[in-house]
N, C-alpha and C positions, 0 to 999 in steps of 0.2 A: 238443381235441387230436386230430389225425388218427391212424388206426391205424398208418400208416407211421411217424409220429413216435414213437408209443408203442413200436413194435417197435424203432426205432433206439435209444431211451433204454434199453429193457430189454437190448438187445444189449450196450450199453456197460457197464451196471451189473452185470449178473449173468451174461449169456451169454458174456462175454469168456472165461470158463473153458472153454467147450465145446470149441473146437478143440484146446486143449492136452490136455484129458482124452481126447478122441477119439483123437488121434494118439499120445498116451502109451500108451493101451491097445492100439491096433492094432499098434504096434511090437512088442509081445510076441507077435504071432501067428506069427512065424517058428518053424517046427516044432522042438520041443525035441529031436527025434531027430537034428538036424544035428550033426555032429561039430564040436567047437570052441566051441560056445555058441549060445544062442538067437538072437542078433542077427547071426551070421555071414551075410554076403550082403546086409545092409541098408545098408551104407555107400553114400553117394552122395545123389543128388537124386531126389525124387519129386514128382509133380504130380497134381492131381485136382480134382473138383468133386462137388457134391451139393446137398442142400437142408436148410434149417432150417425147421421147421414150428412155428407159434405157436398158442397156445390160441385166438386170435382167428379161426383158420381161414386166416390169411395164410401164405404160404410164400415164402422167398427162396432164390436160388441162392447157394451158397458155393463159392469157389474157394480152393484151398490149394496152397502149395509148401513142401517140407520138405527139409532137408539133415541127414544123419545121420553121426555119427562113432562107430565101434564100438571099444570098449576091453575090457580084462580078459578076454582069450581069447574074445571074443564074448558075454560075459555082462553088459556094460554098454553102454548106448547114450546118447549125448548128441545131443539134437535141437534144431534151430533151425527154427521154423515160422512161416509167415505165412499167414493166412487172411483173406479179404475177402468181404463182400457189397456190394450197392450202397450200403448205409448205414454201413458201418464197416470198419475194418481192424484186425486183431489181430496182435501179435507175441509168440510164445511160445517160451520156452526150457525144456527138460525134461531130466532125467536119470532113466533107468529102469535098474534092475538086476534080473537074473534069478538066482534061487537054484535051481540044478538039483536039489539034494538035497530041497528042499521043493516043487518044481514051482510056485514062486510068483514073481510080479513085484511090485516095490515101486518107488516113485519119488516125485519131487517136480517141480513145474512152477511157472513164474512168467510171467504175462502182463505184459510190460514196459510197454505203453502205458497201462494203467489200474491197475497196481500190485496185481494179484490173484495170490495164491499158493495152492497146494494139494497134495494127495497122491493117489497111485494105489496100490491094493492089489488083488491078484487071483490067479487060477490060470491057467496056460497049458498047453495040450495041443497035439498035432500039428495045425497049421493053424488054431487058434482060441484065443481068450482070452475069459475072462469076468472082469470087474473091477468094482469100486466105485471111484468117484472122488468127491472132495469138496474144497471150498475150505477153507483154514485157518480161516476164521471160521465154518464150518459152515452157511453160508447156501445153499450149493449142494451137491447130492448127485445122482449119476446112476449107473445101470447101463450098462455098456458091453459090447457084444458085437462081436467082430472075427473075420473069416474071411480067411485068406490062401490065394490060388490063384495059384501061379507068380509072375508079375510084377505082380499086382493084389491090392489089399487093400480089403476092404469093411468099413465101420465103421457101427454103429448105436448111438446114444446115447439113452437114455430117462431124462430128468431126472425127479426126484421133487419134487412140490409146487412147480412152477416154471412160468413163463409160456411156456417152450419145451416142446413135447410130444415132438419127436423131431428128431434130427440124423442124416442119412444121407449118407455120402461114400464115393466110390471113388477110390483113388489108384493111379497107375501109375508104374513106374520111368521116369525120363527117360534118354534116350541109350542 
């Protein structure tokens, strides 16, 4: 079996969660100091690309588009996301809530193409978030670090005990 085929199979089976986890976490990077809620200003469309690195040493380009709806005075975000590499396409729907009293983000996600679901928990601060993400079946766990700079968001995902070693993506607001 070729390395590309193995990577493709792994992407479909377990890495399908990566884009959802990545974007669910980086959404929380809108600075908590903003009046009206953490997600104020996130409404609309975003686009970007980056890489997914495998333990095999292989790397693939990942392209993502996202659309966000902000609710609950800016403290709840509903996300629709599509990410693709040359070998697969993922469709993710997420809901993330920010609790300003606790400085915490929590949420859930579902990858609709492959039927994988999971959760996000973490802490948010001005311009950054640090979170843990996991699938509902506990087969996937990762640390997620996100940085927000103006109209650009940078995300790094570091899976634990997985065939993917890192995912790094930068997204920019469209229009």
